[in-house]
Residue, then its C-alpha position, 0 to 999 in steps of 0.5 A: x562560485x556557489x557550491x552544490x550540495x544539500x541545504x538543510x536536513x532530509x525530507x524524512x527529518x522534516x516530516x518527523x519535525x512536523x509530526x507527519x512521518x508515520x501518517x505519510x509512511x503508512x499512506x505510502x505503504x498502502x499505495x504501494x500495496x494497492x498498486x502491486x495488487x492491481x498489477x498482479x490482477x492485470x498480470x493474471x487477468x483477474x477481475x475485481x469480482x473474481x478476486x473478491x470471490x477468491x477472498x470470500x469478501x464483497x466487491x465493496x470491501x475489495x474496492x476499499x482495499x484497492x483504493x490507495x487513499x483508504x488506509x482503513x484496511x486490516x492486516x488480515x484483509x491484506x494477507x487474504x488478498x495476497x494469498x488470493x493472488x498467489x503471493x505472500x504479504x511480508x512486513x517488517x520493522x526497520 
C-alpha cells in the first residue's frame, strides 16, 4: 500500500528556488487589495467616479489601482484609496 503524504517541498520553496517568490507574492497582495477595494465600493454603493473624486485623482488612475494585474501602484495611492472608503491600509513585514 502506498502512503499518502507530501511529495517534495512546498510551493513557496519552489517559487524561491525559481526566483519568483517576491514577484508572485507582490502580485497576490495587489490582487487581494484590488478585490477588497472593489468589495467595499459595492458595499457602500460607490462608483469609480465617486471614489476618484474622493481620492482627488483621475478615473484612469483609479482604474489602474483596481486592475489586479497592474503592480505599478504606490503605497501613497493605496493609502488614499483606503482612506477614501473609510478604511486603513495596514502592511507589515513578516
